[in-house]
C-alpha positions in Angstrom: 60.0 51.3 -11.3 57.1 52.7 -13.2 56.9 49.5 -15.2 56.9 47.4 -12.0 54.1 49.4 -10.5 52.0 49.0 -13.7 52.6 45.2 -13.7 51.5 44.7 -10.1 47.7 44.9 -10.7 48.2 42.7 -13.7 49.9 40.1 -11.5 47.1 40.3 -9.0 44.5 39.8 -11.7 46.4 36.9 -13.2 46.7 35.3 -9.8 43.1 35.9 -9.0 42.1 34.4 -12.3 44.2 31.3 -11.7 42.7 31.0 -8.2 39.2 31.1 -9.7 40.0 28.6 -12.3 41.4 26.2 -9.7 38.4 26.9 -7.5 36.0 26.2 -10.4 37.8 23.0 -11.3 37.8 21.9 -7.6 34.1 22.7 -7.2 33.3 21.1 -10.6 35.3 18.1 -9.7 33.6 17.8 -6.4 30.2 18.1 -8.0 31.1 15.6 -10.6 32.3 13.2 -7.9 29.2 13.8 -5.9 27.0 13.1 -8.9 28.8 10.0 -10.1 29.1 8.5 -6.6 25.4 9.0 -5.6 23.8 6.1 -7.5 23.6 2.9 -5.5 23.2 -0.6 -7.0 23.4 -3.9 -5.3 22.3 -5.8 -8.4 24.4 -8.9 -8.9 26.4 -8.1 -5.7 24.3 -9.8 -3.1 25.1 -13.2 -1.8 21.8 -14.4 -0.5 23.1 -16.2 2.6 20.5 -15.5 5.3 17.1 -17.3 5.4 14.2 -14.9 5.4 12.5 -14.5 8.7 8.7 -14.4 8.7 7.3 -12.2 11.5 5.2 -14.5 13.8 1.5 -14.1 14.0 0.7 -12.2 17.2 -0.8 -14.2 20.0 -4.3 -13.1 20.9 -7.1 -14.2 23.2 -10.8 -14.0 22.5 -12.9 -12.8 25.5 -16.4 -13.9 26.3 -18.0 -11.1 24.3 -15.9 -12.0 21.3 -13.3 -9.3 21.6 -9.9 -10.3 20.2 -7.2 -8.9 22.4 -3.6 -8.4 21.4 -0.5 -7.3 23.4 2.1 -5.0 22.0 5.2 -3.8 23.9 7.5 -1.1 22.5 11.0 -1.9 23.7 14.7 -1.3 23.1 16.9 -4.1 21.8 20.0 -5.2 19.9 20.4 -7.2 16.8 23.4 -8.5 14.9 22.3 -7.7 11.3 26.0 -8.0 10.3 28.2 -10.7 11.6 30.0 -9.6 14.7 28.5 -6.1 14.7 25.7 -5.3 17.1 23.1 -2.6 16.2 20.9 -0.8 18.8 17.3 -1.2 17.8 13.7 -0.8 18.8 10.9 -3.3 18.3 7.4 -4.5 19.2 7.5 -7.6 21.4 11.1 -8.2 20.3 14.3 -6.5 19.3 13.3 -5.3 15.8 10.0 -4.9 13.9 6.9 -6.6 15.4 4.5 -9.5 15.0 1.8 -9.7 12.4 -1.6 -8.9 13.9 -4.5 -10.6 12.2 -8.3 -10.1 12.6 -11.5 -10.6 10.6 -14.1 -8.2 9.5 -16.8 -7.8 12.1 -14.5 -8.7 15.0 -14.0 -6.3 17.9 -10.3 -5.8 18.5 -8.5 -4.5 21.5 -4.7 -3.8 21.6 -2.9 -3.2 24.9 0.1 -1.1 24.0 2.8 -0.9 26.6 5.6 1.6 26.1 8.9 0.4 27.6 11.0 3.0 25.8 12.5 5.9 27.6 10.5 8.4 25.6 6.9 8.9 24.4 5.7 7.3 21.2 2.5 6.1 19.6 1.1 3.4 17.5 -0.9 4.3 14.3 -3.0 1.7 12.5 -2.1 2.7 9.0 -5.0 2.0 6.6 -7.5 1.1 9.3 -11.0 2.5 9.5 -11.0 3.4 13.2 -12.5 6.0 15.5 -10.3 9.1 15.7 -9.5 8.6 19.4 -8.2 5.1 18.5 -6.2 6.2 15.5 -2.8 6.3 17.2 -1.7 9.6 15.6 0.1 12.4 17.4 -2.9 13.1 19.6 -2.7 9.7 21.2 0.8 9.6 22.7 1.9 6.8 24.9 4.2 8.2 27.6 7.4 6.3 28.5 6.3 3.6 30.9 2.6 4.2 30.0 -0.1 2.0 28.5 -2.7 2.7 25.8 -5.6 0.4 25.1 -7.5 1.2 21.9 -10.4 -0.9 20.8 -12.6 -0.9 17.7 -14.7 -3.1 15.4 -13.1 -4.1 12.1 -15.4 -2.8 9.4 -13.6 -3.0 6.1 -12.6 -5.5 3.5 -9.7 -8.0 3.7 -6.4 -6.1 3.2 -2.8 -5.8 4.1 -2.4 -2.9 6.6 0.4 -2.0 8.9 1.2 -0.3 12.2 3.9 2.1 13.1 4.7 5.1 15.5 3.3 8.6 14.7 4.8 11.0 17.4 4.7 14.6 16.2 8.1 15.6 14.9 9.8 12.2 15.6 8.1 9.7 13.4 11.1 9.2 11.1 13.5 8.3 13.8 11.0 5.9 15.6 10.2 4.0 12.4 13.8 3.9 11.3 14.9 2.2 14.5 12.5 -0.7 13.9 9.0 0.1 15.1 6.7 -1.4 12.4 4.6 -4.5 11.7 1.8 -5.8 9.5 -1.9 -5.9 10.4 -3.8 -8.4 8.1 -7.5 -8.3 7.7 -9.7 -11.2 6.5 -13.3 -11.3 5.5 -15.9 -13.9 4.7 -16.4 -12.6 1.2 -12.9 -13.4 0.0 -11.7 -16.2 2.3 -13.1 -18.8 -0.1 -11.2 -17.5 -3.1 -8.5 -19.8 -4.6 -5.6 -17.5 -3.5 -2.3 -18.5 -1.8 -3.2 -18.1 1.8 -1.0 -20.2 4.1 0.8 -17.5 6.1 4.6 -18.0 5.9 4.3 -20.8 3.3 2.8 -19.5 0.1 1.6 -16.2 1.5 4.6 -14.1 2.6 4.8 -10.7 4.3 7.6 -8.7 2.6 8.5 -5.6 4.7 11.2 -3.7 2.8 13.4 -1.1 4.3 16.6 0.6 3.2 19.4 1.1 5.8 22.8 2.6 6.3 24.7 1.6 9.3 26.9 3.9 11.4 28.7 2.3 14.3 26.2 0.6 16.6 23.2 2.3 15.1 21.4 3.3 12.0 22.6 6.3 10.0 19.7 8.8 9.6 21.7 11.6 8.1 20.4 13.1 4.9 22.9 13.3 2.0 23.7 16.6 0.2 21.1 17.6 -2.4 18.6 14.9 -1.2 15.1 16.4 -1.1 13.3 13.2 0.0 15.1 12.3 3.2 17.7 9.8 4.4 18.4 7.1 1.9 20.2 3.9 2.8 22.8 2.0 0.7 21.5 -1.5 1.6 18.1 -3.1 1.9 16.5 -5.5 4.4 13.4 -7.6 4.1 11.7 -8.5 7.4 14.8 -7.2 9.2 17.2 -9.5 7.3 20.1 -8.5 5.0 20.7 -10.6 1.9 17.7 -12.9 2.5 16.5 -16.0 0.6 13.3 -18.0 0.9 12.7 -21.5 -0.2 9.1 -22.0 -1.5 7.3 -25.1 -2.2 4.2 -24.0 -4.2 3.7 -23.0 -7.9 2.1 -19.7 -6.9 3.4 -17.5 -4.2 1.7 -14.5 -2.8 4.0 -11.6 -1.7 2.4 -8.9 0.5 4.8 -6.0 -0.3 5.1 -3.2 2.2 7.4 -0.2 1.7 8.3 0.6 5.3 11.2 2.9 4.4 11.1 6.4 5.6 12.0 8.1 2.3 12.9 5.6 -0.5 10.5 4.6 -3.3 10.9 1.2 -4.9 10.0 -0.2 -8.3 9.4 -3.9 -7.6 9.9 -6.5 -10.3 11.9 -9.6 -10.9 15.4 -10.2 -12.1 14.2 -12.0 -15.3 11.5 -9.5 -15.9 8.8 -12.1 -15.5 5.2 -10.9 -15.1 3.2 -11.3 -11.9 -0.4 -10.8 -11.0 -1.3 -7.7 -9.0 -4.2 -8.8 -6.8 -4.4 -6.1 -4.2 -3.4 -2.5 -3.3 -3.4 -0.6 0.0 -7.1 -1.2 1.0 -7.7 -4.7 -0.3 -8.2 -6.9 -3.4 -8.7 -5.6 -6.9 -11.8 -6.5 -8.8 -9.7 -8.8 -11.0 -6.0 -9.8 -11.2 -3.9 -7.6 -13.4 -0.7 -8.7 -15.1 2.3 -6.5 -14.6 6.1 -6.6 -14.7 6.7 -3.9 -12.2 4.9 -1.8 -9.5 6.2 1.3 -7.9 5.5 1.9 -4.2 6.4 5.0 -2.1 6.8 4.9 1.7 3.6 3.5 3.3 2.1 1.9 0.2 1.4 -1.8 -0.1 0.7 -4.2 -2.9 -0.3 -7.9 -3.0 1.3 -9.8 -5.9 1.3 -13.4 -7.0 4.3 -14.9 -8.8 4.5 -18.2 -10.6 7.5 -20.4 -9.7 9.1 -23.3 -11.7 10.6 -26.3 -9.9 14.2 -25.9 -8.9 14.6 -22.3 -10.2 15.9 -19.2 -8.4 14.7 -15.7 -9.1 15.4 -12.4 -7.4 12.8 -9.8 -6.2 14.4 -6.6 -7.4 13.9 -2.8 -7.2 14.6 -1.2 -10.6 15.0 2.5 -11.3 12.0 4.6 -10.4 10.0 7.3 -12.1 10.5 10.2 -9.7 9.5 13.1 -12.1 12.8 15.1 -11.7 15.6 16.1 -14.0 18.8 13.9 -14.2 20.3 15.8 -11.3 17.3 15.5 -9.0 16.7 11.9 -10.0 20.3 10.9 -9.1 20.3 12.6 -5.7 16.9 11.4 -4.7 17.3 7.7 -5.4 15.8 7.5 -8.9 18.8 5.8 -10.3 19.3 3.3 -7.4 18.7 -0.4 -7.9 18.6 -3.2 -5.4 18.5 -7.0 -5.3 16.0 -7.5 -2.4 15.2 -11.2 -1.9 16.0 -14.5 -3.7 13.1 -16.9 -4.0 14.3 -20.6 -4.3 11.8 -23.1 -5.6 11.9 -26.6 -4.3 12.7 -29.4 -6.8 9.1 -30.5 -6.5 6.3 -27.9 -6.2 2.8 -28.3 -4.8 0.3 -27.5 -7.6 -1.6 -24.3 -7.2 -5.1 -23.6 -8.6 -5.4 -20.8 -11.2 -6.2 -17.4 -9.8 -9.9 -16.4 -9.8 -11.0 -14.3 -12.7 -13.0 -12.1 -10.2 -11.7 -11.2 -6.8 -13.7 -8.5 -4.9 -16.2 -5.8 -5.8 -14.8 -2.3 -4.8 -16.3 -0.6 -1.8 -14.5 2.8 -2.3 -16.3 6.0 -3.1 -17.1 7.2 -6.6 -16.2 10.6 -7.9 -19.7 11.0 -9.4 -21.1 10.9 -5.8 -19.0 13.8 -4.5 -20.9 16.7 -3.0 -17.9 18.8 -2.2 -14.4 19.5 -3.6 -11.2 20.5 -1.8 -7.7 21.2 -3.1 -4.4 20.4 -1.3 -1.2 22.0 -2.6 1.9 20.2 -1.5 5.1 22.1 -1.0 8.0 21.2 1.3 6.9 21.4 5.0 3.6 22.9 4.0 0.2 21.8 2.8 -1.9 24.7 1.4 0.9 27.0 2.6 0.5 26.0 6.3 2.8 24.2 8.5 1.3 21.6 10.9 -0.3 23.0 14.0 -1.6 20.5 16.6 -4.1 23.1 17.8 -5.6 24.0 14.4 -8.3 22.1 12.6 -7.6 22.5 8.9 -10.7 20.8 7.4 -14.1 19.8 8.6 -15.9 17.0 6.8 -19.4 15.6 7.2 -20.1 12.0 8.2 -21.5 10.0 5.3 -20.6 12.4 2.6 -18.3 11.8 -0.4 -15.8 14.4 -1.4 -13.4 14.9 -4.3 -10.0 15.9 -3.1 -7.5 17.4 -5.7 -4.0 16.8 -4.4 -1.4 18.8 -6.4 2.4 18.7 -6.0 3.3 22.3 -6.5 6.9 21.7 -5.5 10.1 20.7 -7.3 10.6 17.6 -5.2 8.6 14.4 -4.9 5.9 14.0 -2.2 3.3 11.4 -1.4 -0.1 11.8 0.4 -1.7 9.7 3.1 -5.2 10.2 4.6 -5.9 8.5 7.9 -9.1 6.4 8.5 -10.2 6.1 4.9 -9.6 4.1 1.7 -10.1 6.3 -1.4 -10.4 5.8 -5.1 -8.1 7.5 -7.5 -10.3 9.2 -10.1 -7.7 11.0 -12.3 -4.0 11.5 -12.6 -3.1 14.7 -14.6 -6.6 14.5 -16.1 -6.2 10.9 -17.2 -7.7 7.7 -15.8 -5.5 6.0 -13.2 -3.1 3.2 -14.1 -3.9 -0.4 -13.0 -1.6 0.0 -10.0 -3.8 2.9 -8.8 -7.1 1.2 -9.7 -7.8 -0.4 -6.3 -8.5 1.0 -2.8 -5.7 3.4 -1.7 -4.8 5.3 1.4 -1.3 6.6 0.2 -0.3 7.8 -3.3 2.9 9.1 -4.8 3.0 12.5 -6.5 6.1 13.4 -8.6 6.6 17.1 -9.1 3.9 18.7 -11.2 1.4 15.9 -10.6 -2.2 16.5 -9.9 -4.4 13.7 -8.6 -8.1 13.6 -7.9 -9.3 11.1 -5.2 -12.8 10.3 -4.2 -13.1 10.0 -0.4 -16.2 8.9 1.7 -16.2 9.7 5.4 -18.1 7.0 7.2 -17.5 8.2 10.7 -18.0 7.9 13.5 -18.2 11.7 14.0 -16.0 13.2 16.6 -15.7 17.0 16.4 -13.0 17.2 19.0 -10.5 14.6 17.8 -8.8 15.0 14.4 -7.4 12.6 11.9 -4.2 13.5 9.9 -3.5 14.0 6.2 0.2 14.3 5.4 3.2 13.4 3.2 4.5 10.0 4.2 8.1 10.8 3.3 8.7 11.0 7.0 11.3 13.8 7.0 8.7 15.9 5.2 6.0 14.9 7.7 8.2 15.7 10.7 9.2 19.1 9.2 5.5 20.1 9.3 4.0 18.7 6.1 0.8 17.6 7.7 -2.8 18.8 8.4 -5.8 17.8 10.4 -9.5 17.1 9.7 -12.4 16.2 11.9 -15.6 14.3 11.0 -18.8 15.9 12.2 -22.5 15.2 12.0 -24.4 17.1 9.3 -24.5 20.7 10.4 -21.9 20.1 13.1 -18.8 22.3 13.8 -15.4 21.3 15.1 -14.3 22.1 18.6 -11.0 23.8 18.8 -10.0 22.6 22.3 -7.9 19.9 20.7 -6.2 17.6 23.3 -2.4 17.5 23.4 -2.3 20.8 21.4 1.3 21.8 21.1 3.6 22.8 18.2 
């Protein structure tokens, strides 16, 4: 009996040890499975069977005083993205996405926005230099059944901009359901350039989104260990899965827009051919730049021109991205994911295209040497400079007409990006070095991997409005909705902000 009593604790310890070994193997196996199953690739697996839809140019009328007037209606809808499977959607003037608005520098623009949804939303003119009360951010909500009619004069260079909702705390879900569209600007200075410019022919809008379907809707759940937000397992261009486009010109201009809520893309071509980068967020570069890839985080745009050969097919692809994380973080935040996005099919005979101009447009962005003030913005999840978004708090006050140098630092272990409303800025430095070609043009949104410090030169041209703020925020929309956003107002020299901010709520 004594021997049995002494062996009882030993049996317990042996059993406990065996249990812990099994548990460790189970957890380890689960972690291994999670890691090995988290990379997504559609390369070589897409049958490009659907013709690419080109969003129509929005109808407009020009009033006697020269004002160009557009109509946008936010509405619910349904679309059969997959044969025989209907998905519930939202869209502008249709069931998904919206028309392309187009206006010229110097024009006065008015947009009548009607909300036919069953909840409030808003429409933000991303990249547009616009008075704060017309910005369409969280302080300009459009109630369900309501109407909002902003108007402004276009006063910036030709560029590829876009519009999307910006309701406080709900931007991710509104964009994911389909509320987005392009807003193209033209100007006299560049309209004579020998660039592909026939909309929908040799000048194509390319709105890229990743999606994951669940039943009759979009799956917006965030996977385990994902720090960026909800990542889809398929991609759409202009709301079309597996799209192809037949082109009939030697040179084709692609206006790339990353309209995803969390995913970053590294755009290139299946045969690694080079292309000419001619524009970034805020307009044309000074000169074309030859690249084989360009990385765009949510909200960023790029205009590229690719040369086609008669009868060939080539795929626009997203390759692995530089996300600035270790192998674990890279895998779970989409860094290893690759996608075939769009097949371009060249006609058997192509229309000749003139060579690209050697010079495109002189930059109009601010210069770091002209900065009269510096500010620093530390990015951490759900906070900027340690503060969560507060609709009733003005975080920064800037003076109309002044140039400032903003240092934006990712102090977190996860990727972020940074978008400033109303302005186009110039990237002065990245980690103390000159910016890459892809960051050499006018920007309103930039990607910051962990540990990155970026200096941007920003000029605030007004108009001044001490009572109505603009936003600065992370454009990874889960981060934004979680509170990673701040507010600034533009005042006249010597002016002060007014703290009675309209629509102030948490």
